[in-house]
RODORO-628511 format. One record per atom (N, C-alpha, C): atom name; x, y, z; chain. Coordinates in steps of 0.2 Angstrom, whole numbers, plus 2048, in hexadecimal, padded with zeros to 3 digits. Atoms other than C-alpha are relative to their C-alpha. Example, Ala and Ser with C-alpha at 12.3 -4.5 7.8 and 13.67 -1.06 7.14 Angstrom:
BEGIN
ROVO, N, 804, 7FA, 800, A
ROVO, CA, 83E, 7EA, 827, A
ROVO, C, 804, 806, 800, A
ROVO, N, 7FC, 7FA, 7FF, A
ROVO, CA, 844, 7FB, 824, A
ROVO, C, 7FC, 805, 803, A
This chain:
BEGIN
ROVO, N, 802, 7FC, 7FA, A
ROVO, CA, 819, 4D9, 9D1, A
ROVO, C, 805, 804, 803, A
ROVO, N, 7FB, 7FB, 7FD, A
ROVO, CA, 821, 4E8, 9D8, A
ROVO, C, 7FE, 802, 807, A
ROVO, N, 802, 7FE, 7F9, A
ROVO, CA, 822, 4EC, 9EA, A
ROVO, C, 807, 802, 804, A
ROVO, N, 7FA, 7FE, 7FC, A
ROVO, CA, 82E, 4F4, 9F7, A
ROVO, C, 802, 7FB, 805, A
ROVO, N, 7FE, 805, 7FA, A
ROVO, CA, 838, 4EA, A04, A
ROVO, C, 7FC, 801, 806, A
ROVO, N, 803, 800, 7F9, A
ROVO, CA, 830, 4E6, A14, A
ROVO, C, 805, 802, 805, A
ROVO, N, 7FB, 7FE, 7FC, A
ROVO, CA, 839, 4F0, A21, A
ROVO, C, 803, 7FB, 805, A
ROVO, N, 7FD, 805, 7FB, A
ROVO, CA, 83B, 4E2, A2E, A
ROVO, C, 801, 7F9, 7FC, A
ROVO, N, 7FF, 807, 803, A
ROVO, CA, 838, 4D3, A22, A
ROVO, C, 806, 800, 7FB, A
ROVO, N, 7FA, 800, 804, A
ROVO, CA, 847, 4D8, A17, A
ROVO, C, 805, 7FD, 803, A
ROVO, N, 7FA, 803, 7FC, A
ROVO, CA, 852, 4D2, A25, A
ROVO, C, 7FE, 7F9, 803, A
ROVO, N, 802, 806, 7FC, A
ROVO, CA, 848, 4C4, A2D, A
ROVO, C, 7FD, 7FA, 7FB, A
ROVO, N, 804, 805, 804, A
ROVO, CA, 83E, 4BB, A1E, A
ROVO, C, 803, 800, 7F9, A
ROVO, N, 7FD, 800, 806, A
ROVO, CA, 84A, 4BB, A10, A
ROVO, C, 7FF, 7F9, 7FC, A
ROVO, N, 801, 806, 804, A
ROVO, CA, 847, 4AF, A02, A
ROVO, C, 807, 7FE, 7FD, A
ROVO, N, 7F9, 801, 802, A
ROVO, CA, 859, 4B1, 9FC, A
ROVO, C, 805, 803, 805, A
ROVO, N, 7FC, 7FD, 7FB, A
ROVO, CA, 866, 4B3, A09, A
ROVO, C, 805, 805, 7FE, A
ROVO, N, 7FB, 7FB, 803, A
ROVO, CA, 871, 4BE, 9FD, A
ROVO, C, 7FD, 806, 7FE, A
ROVO, N, 803, 7FA, 802, A
ROVO, CA, 865, 4CB, 9F9, A
ROVO, C, 7F9, 802, 804, A
ROVO, N, 806, 7FE, 7FD, A
ROVO, CA, 856, 4D5, A01, A
ROVO, C, 7FB, 7FF, 7FA, A
ROVO, N, 805, 802, 805, A
ROVO, CA, 847, 4CE, 9F8, A
ROVO, C, 7F9, 7FF, 803, A
ROVO, N, 807, 801, 7FD, A
ROVO, CA, 838, 4CE, A04, A
ROVO, C, 7FC, 806, 800, A
ROVO, N, 804, 7FA, 801, A
ROVO, CA, 82B, 4DA, 9FF, A
ROVO, C, 7FA, 801, 805, A
ROVO, N, 805, 7FF, 7FC, A
ROVO, CA, 81E, 4E2, A09, A
ROVO, C, 7F9, 800, 7FC, A
ROVO, N, 806, 800, 804, A
ROVO, CA, 80C, 4DF, A03, A
ROVO, C, 7FB, 806, 801, A
ROVO, N, 804, 7FB, 7FF, A
ROVO, CA, 805, 4EF, A09, A
ROVO, C, 7FE, 805, 7F9, A
ROVO, N, 800, 7FC, 806, A
ROVO, CA, 808, 4F8, 9F8, A
ROVO, C, 803, 7FC, 7FA, A
ROVO, N, 7FD, 804, 806, A
ROVO, CA, 80A, 4EE, 9E8, A
ROVO, C, 7FD, 802, 7FA, A
ROVO, N, 802, 7FF, 806, A
ROVO, CA, 809, 4F0, 9D6, A
ROVO, C, 800, 7F9, 7FD, A
ROVO, N, 801, 807, 802, A
ROVO, CA, 802, 4E0, 9CE, A
ROVO, C, 7FF, 800, 7F9, A
ROVO, N, 801, 801, 807, A
ROVO, CA, 802, 4D9, 9BD, A
ROVO, C, 7FA, 7FA, 800, A
ROVO, N, 805, 805, 7FF, A
ROVO, CA, 7F1, 4D1, 9BE, A
ROVO, C, 7FF, 7FB, 7FB, A
ROVO, N, 800, 805, 806, A
ROVO, CA, 7F2, 4C9, 9AD, A
ROVO, C, 804, 7FA, 802, A
ROVO, N, 7FB, 805, 7FE, A
ROVO, CA, 801, 4BF, 9B3, A
ROVO, C, 7FE, 7FC, 806, A
ROVO, N, 802, 804, 7FA, A
ROVO, CA, 7FA, 4BB, 9C4, A
ROVO, C, 7FB, 7FB, 7FE, A
ROVO, N, 805, 805, 802, A
ROVO, CA, 7EB, 4B3, 9BB, A
ROVO, C, 803, 7FA, 7FC, A
ROVO, N, 7FC, 805, 804, A
ROVO, CA, 7F6, 4AA, 9AF, A
ROVO, C, 803, 7FB, 804, A
ROVO, N, 7FC, 805, 7FC, A
ROVO, CA, 801, 4A2, 9BC, A
ROVO, C, 7FC, 7FD, 806, A
ROVO, N, 803, 802, 7FB, A
ROVO, CA, 7F4, 4A0, 9C9, A
ROVO, C, 803, 802, 807, A
ROVO, N, 7FC, 7FF, 7FA, A
ROVO, CA, 7FF, 4A8, 9D6, A
ROVO, C, 7FC, 802, 806, A
ROVO, N, 804, 7FF, 7FA, A
ROVO, CA, 7F2, 4AF, 9E1, A
ROVO, C, 7FC, 7FA, 803, A
ROVO, N, 803, 806, 7FD, A
ROVO, CA, 7E9, 49F, 9E2, A
ROVO, C, 805, 7FC, 804, A
ROVO, N, 7FB, 804, 7FC, A
ROVO, CA, 7F9, 497, 9E7, A
ROVO, C, 801, 803, 807, A
ROVO, N, 7FF, 7FC, 7FA, A
ROVO, CA, 7FB, 4A5, 9F4, A
ROVO, C, 7FA, 7FE, 805, A
ROVO, N, 806, 801, 7FC, A
ROVO, CA, 7E9, 4A2, 9FB, A
ROVO, C, 801, 7F9, 803, A
ROVO, N, 7FF, 807, 7FE, A
ROVO, CA, 7ED, 48F, 9FC, A
ROVO, C, 805, 800, 805, A
ROVO, N, 7FA, 800, 7FB, A
ROVO, CA, 7FD, 492, A05, A
ROVO, C, 7FD, 803, 807, A
ROVO, N, 802, 7FC, 7FA, A
ROVO, CA, 7F4, 49E, A12, A
ROVO, C, 7FB, 7FB, 803, A
ROVO, N, 805, 804, 7FD, A
ROVO, CA, 7E6, 491, A15, A
ROVO, C, 804, 7F9, 803, A
ROVO, N, 7FD, 806, 7FE, A
ROVO, CA, 7F2, 482, A17, A
ROVO, C, 806, 801, 805, A
ROVO, N, 7FA, 7FF, 7FC, A
ROVO, CA, 801, 48A, A20, A
ROVO, C, 7FF, 806, 805, A
ROVO, N, 800, 7FA, 7FB, A
ROVO, CA, 802, 495, A30, A
ROVO, C, 806, 804, 7FF, A
ROVO, N, 7FA, 7FC, 802, A
ROVO, CA, 80D, 4A4, A2C, A
ROVO, C, 7FF, 807, 804, A
ROVO, N, 800, 7F9, 7FD, A
ROVO, CA, 812, 4B5, A34, A
ROVO, C, 7FF, 804, 7FA, A
ROVO, N, 802, 7FC, 806, A
ROVO, CA, 80A, 4C2, A28, A
ROVO, C, 7FE, 7FC, 7FA, A
ROVO, N, 801, 805, 805, A
ROVO, CA, 802, 4B4, A1D, A
ROVO, C, 7FF, 803, 7F9, A
ROVO, N, 801, 7FD, 807, A
ROVO, CA, 7FD, 4BF, A0E, A
ROVO, C, 807, 802, 7FD, A
ROVO, N, 7FA, 7FD, 802, A
ROVO, CA, 80E, 4C7, A0D, A
ROVO, C, 805, 7FA, 7FF, A
ROVO, N, 7FB, 805, 800, A
ROVO, CA, 818, 4B7, A11, A
ROVO, C, 7FE, 7FB, 7FA, A
ROVO, N, 802, 804, 806, A
ROVO, CA, 80E, 4AD, A03, A
ROVO, C, 802, 803, 7FA, A
ROVO, N, 7FE, 7FD, 806, A
ROVO, CA, 811, 4BA, 9F6, A
ROVO, C, 807, 800, 7FF, A
ROVO, N, 7F9, 800, 801, A
ROVO, CA, 823, 4BA, 9FA, A
ROVO, C, 803, 7F9, 7FE, A
ROVO, N, 7FE, 807, 802, A
ROVO, CA, 824, 4A7, 9F9, A
ROVO, C, 7FE, 7FE, 7F9, A
ROVO, N, 802, 802, 807, A
ROVO, CA, 81A, 4A5, 9E9, A
ROVO, C, 802, 804, 7FA, A
ROVO, N, 7FF, 7FB, 806, A
ROVO, CA, 81D, 4B4, 9DE, A
ROVO, C, 808, 800, 7FF, A
ROVO, N, 7F9, 800, 801, A
ROVO, CA, 82E, 4B2, 9D6, A
ROVO, C, 803, 806, 7FD, A
ROVO, N, 7FE, 7FA, 804, A
ROVO, CA, 82F, 4C1, 9CB, A
ROVO, C, 7FE, 806, 803, A
ROVO, N, 802, 7FA, 7FD, A
ROVO, CA, 82F, 4CF, 9D7, A
ROVO, C, 805, 806, 7FF, A
ROVO, N, 7FC, 7FB, 801, A
ROVO, CA, 836, 4E0, 9D4, A
ROVO, C, 800, 805, 806, A
ROVO, N, 7FF, 7FC, 7FA, A
ROVO, CA, 83C, 4EB, 9E2, A
ROVO, C, 7FF, 808, 7FE, A
ROVO, N, 801, 7F9, 801, A
ROVO, CA, 836, 4FD, 9E2, A
ROVO, C, 803, 804, 806, A
ROVO, N, 7FD, 7FC, 7FA, A
ROVO, CA, 83D, 50C, 9ED, A
ROVO, C, 7FB, 800, 806, A
ROVO, N, 803, 800, 7FA, A
ROVO, CA, 838, 50D, 9FF, A
ROVO, C, 7FB, 806, 800, A
ROVO, N, 805, 7FA, 7FF, A
ROVO, CA, 82F, 51E, 9FC, A
ROVO, C, 7F9, 7FE, 7FD, A
ROVO, N, 806, 802, 803, A
ROVO, CA, 821, 514, 9F3, A
ROVO, C, 7FC, 7FC, 805, A
ROVO, N, 803, 803, 7FB, A
ROVO, CA, 81D, 50B, A03, A
ROVO, C, 804, 801, 807, A
ROVO, N, 7FC, 7FE, 7FA, A
ROVO, CA, 825, 514, A12, A
ROVO, C, 7FD, 7FD, 806, A
ROVO, N, 803, 803, 7FA, A
ROVO, CA, 823, 509, A21, A
ROVO, C, 803, 802, 807, A
ROVO, N, 7FD, 7FD, 7FA, A
ROVO, CA, 82D, 513, A2D, A
ROVO, C, 7FE, 808, 801, A
ROVO, N, 802, 7F9, 7FF, A
ROVO, CA, 82E, 526, A2F, A
ROVO, C, 7FF, 803, 7FA, A
ROVO, N, 801, 7FC, 806, A
ROVO, CA, 827, 532, A23, A
ROVO, C, 806, 804, 7FE, A
ROVO, N, 7FA, 7FD, 803, A
ROVO, CA, 835, 539, A17, A
ROVO, C, 7FD, 805, 7FB, A
ROVO, N, 802, 7FB, 805, A
ROVO, CA, 835, 548, A0B, A
ROVO, C, 7FD, 7FD, 7F9, A
ROVO, N, 801, 803, 807, A
ROVO, CA, 834, 53C, 9FC, A
ROVO, C, 7FA, 7FA, 801, A
ROVO, N, 805, 805, 7FF, A
ROVO, CA, 826, 530, A03, A
ROVO, C, 7FA, 801, 7FC, A
ROVO, N, 806, 7FF, 804, A
ROVO, CA, 818, 52D, 9F7, A
ROVO, C, 7FA, 7FD, 804, A
ROVO, N, 805, 803, 7FC, A
ROVO, CA, 80E, 520, A02, A
ROVO, C, 803, 7FE, 806, A
ROVO, N, 7FE, 802, 7FA, A
ROVO, CA, 810, 51E, A14, A
ROVO, C, 7FC, 7FB, 803, A
ROVO, N, 804, 806, 7FE, A
ROVO, CA, 80B, 50D, A1B, A
ROVO, C, 800, 800, 807, A
ROVO, N, 801, 801, 7F8, A
ROVO, CA, 805, 50D, A2D, A
ROVO, C, 800, 7F9, 802, A
ROVO, N, 7FF, 807, 7FF, A
ROVO, CA, 80B, 4FC, A32, A
ROVO, C, 802, 7FF, 807, A
ROVO, N, 7FD, 802, 7F9, A
ROVO, CA, 810, 4F4, A43, A
ROVO, C, 808, 801, 800, A
ROVO, N, 7F9, 7FF, 7FF, A
ROVO, CA, 821, 4FA, A49, A
ROVO, C, 802, 7FD, 806, A
ROVO, N, 7FD, 803, 7F9, A
ROVO, CA, 82C, 4F3, A57, A
ROVO, C, 804, 805, 803, A
ROVO, N, 7FC, 7FB, 7FC, A
ROVO, CA, 834, 4FD, A64, A
ROVO, C, 803, 7FC, 806, A
ROVO, N, 7FB, 803, 7FB, A
ROVO, CA, 842, 4F8, A70, A
ROVO, C, 7FF, 802, 807, A
ROVO, N, 800, 7FD, 7FA, A
ROVO, CA, 83F, 504, A7E, A
ROVO, C, 7F9, 802, 802, A
ROVO, N, 7FC, 802, 7FA, A
ROVO, CA, 83A, 504, A8C, A
ROVO, C, 801, 7F8, 800, A
ROVO, N, 800, 807, 801, A
ROVO, CA, 836, 4F2, A88, A
ROVO, C, 7FE, 7FE, 7F9, A
ROVO, N, 801, 802, 807, A
ROVO, CA, 835, 4E9, A78, A
ROVO, C, 7F8, 7FF, 7FF, A
ROVO, N, 807, 800, 801, A
ROVO, CA, 823, 4EC, A71, A
ROVO, C, 7FE, 802, 7F9, A
ROVO, N, 802, 7FE, 807, A
ROVO, CA, 819, 4EE, A61, A
ROVO, C, 7FC, 806, 801, A
ROVO, N, 804, 7FA, 800, A
ROVO, CA, 810, 4FE, A5C, A
ROVO, C, 7FC, 800, 7FA, A
ROVO, N, 804, 800, 806, A
ROVO, CA, 802, 4FE, A50, A
ROVO, C, 7FB, 806, 800, A
ROVO, N, 804, 7FA, 800, A
ROVO, CA, 7FA, 50F, A4C, A
ROVO, C, 7FE, 802, 7F9, A
ROVO, N, 803, 7FF, 807, A
ROVO, CA, 7EE, 513, A3E, A
ROVO, C, 7FF, 808, 7FF, A
ROVO, N, 800, 7F8, 801, A
ROVO, CA, 7ED, 525, A36, A
ROVO, C, 7FA, 803, 803, A
ROVO, N, 806, 7FD, 7FD, A
ROVO, CA, 7DB, 527, A3D, A
ROVO, C, 800, 800, 807, A
ROVO, N, 7FF, 800, 7F8, A
ROVO, CA, 7E1, 525, A4F, A
ROVO, C, 804, 806, 801, A
ROVO, N, 7FD, 7FA, 800, A
ROVO, CA, 7E5, 537, A50, A
ROVO, C, 804, 802, 806, A
ROVO, N, 7FD, 7FF, 7FA, A
ROVO, CA, 7EA, 538, A62, A
ROVO, C, 807, 7FC, 800, A
ROVO, N, 7FA, 804, 800, A
ROVO, CA, 7F7, 52A, A60, A
ROVO, C, 804, 802, 7FA, A
ROVO, N, 7FD, 7FE, 806, A
ROVO, CA, 7FC, 530, A4F, A
ROVO, C, 805, 806, 802, A
ROVO, N, 7FD, 7FA, 7FD, A
ROVO, CA, 801, 541, A58, A
ROVO, C, 805, 7FE, 805, A
ROVO, N, 7FC, 801, 7FA, A
ROVO, CA, 807, 53B, A69, A
ROVO, C, 805, 7FB, 7FF, A
ROVO, N, 7FB, 805, 800, A
ROVO, CA, 810, 52B, A65, A
ROVO, C, 805, 800, 7FA, A
ROVO, N, 7FC, 800, 806, A
ROVO, CA, 816, 52D, A53, A
ROVO, C, 802, 807, 7FE, A
ROVO, N, 7FE, 7F9, 801, A
ROVO, CA, 817, 540, A53, A
ROVO, C, 7FF, 802, 7F8, A
ROVO, N, 802, 7FE, 807, A
ROVO, CA, 80F, 541, A42, A
ROVO, C, 7FA, 805, 7FF, A
ROVO, N, 805, 7FA, 801, A
ROVO, CA, 806, 551, A3D, A
ROVO, C, 7FE, 801, 7F9, A
ROVO, N, 800, 7FE, 807, A
ROVO, CA, 808, 551, A2B, A
ROVO, C, 7F9, 7FF, 7FC, A
ROVO, N, 807, 801, 803, A
ROVO, CA, 7F6, 54A, A27, A
ROVO, C, 7FA, 804, 804, A
ROVO, N, 805, 7FC, 7FC, A
ROVO, CA, 7ED, 556, A33, A
ROVO, C, 7FB, 803, 7FB, A
ROVO, N, 804, 7FC, 805, A
ROVO, CA, 7E6, 560, A24, A
ROVO, C, 7FB, 7FB, 7FD, A
ROVO, N, 805, 805, 803, A
ROVO, CA, 7DE, 550, A1C, A
ROVO, C, 7FB, 7FE, 805, A
ROVO, N, 805, 802, 7FA, A
ROVO, CA, 7D7, 54A, A2D, A
ROVO, C, 7FB, 805, 802, A
ROVO, N, 804, 7FA, 7FF, A
ROVO, CA, 7D0, 55B, A30, A
ROVO, C, 7FA, 800, 7FB, A
ROVO, N, 804, 800, 806, A
ROVO, CA, 7C8, 55B, A1F, A
ROVO, C, 7FA, 7FB, 801, A
ROVO, N, 804, 806, 7FF, A
ROVO, CA, 7C1, 54A, A22, A
ROVO, C, 7FB, 801, 806, A
ROVO, N, 804, 7FF, 7FA, A
ROVO, CA, 7BA, 54E, A33, A
ROVO, C, 7FA, 806, 7FE, A
ROVO, N, 805, 7FB, 802, A
ROVO, CA, 7B1, 55E, A2C, A
ROVO, C, 7FB, 7FD, 7FB, A
ROVO, N, 805, 803, 804, A
ROVO, CA, 7A9, 554, A1E, A
ROVO, C, 7FB, 7FC, 803, A
ROVO, N, 804, 804, 7FD, A
ROVO, CA, 7A2, 548, A2A, A
ROVO, C, 7FB, 804, 805, A
ROVO, N, 804, 7FC, 7FC, A
ROVO, CA, 79B, 556, A35, A
ROVO, C, 7FA, 803, 7FC, A
ROVO, N, 805, 7FC, 804, A
ROVO, CA, 791, 55E, A27, A
ROVO, C, 7FA, 7FB, 7FF, A
């Protein structure tokens, strides 16, 4: 299994205290043959059904899957869009000011995308989509 480190989880949900190894489940490259052979996902499902966890799918994958490979952040950018970003993951972020709060904005919520995140890079795609739906 290949995945990029989870932005927050790499600090708070470590499996190994000496290295960053907690991957984000938003974008994964999976070896389905190996998953079937080992029954890894069945074990993950069982864990999700029996144990209450924060981000259950991701936590189960990180606990059960032993052979994880870390890929570069650019393949699952969970923060700000960068020049080398391949996939941008619109996930919950946490803000400290004016008070601690979480922010969850999805790319189809255009007003929040523009006003809160100041992201305009996808406007051409969104406009094309809106035009297709109006025809």
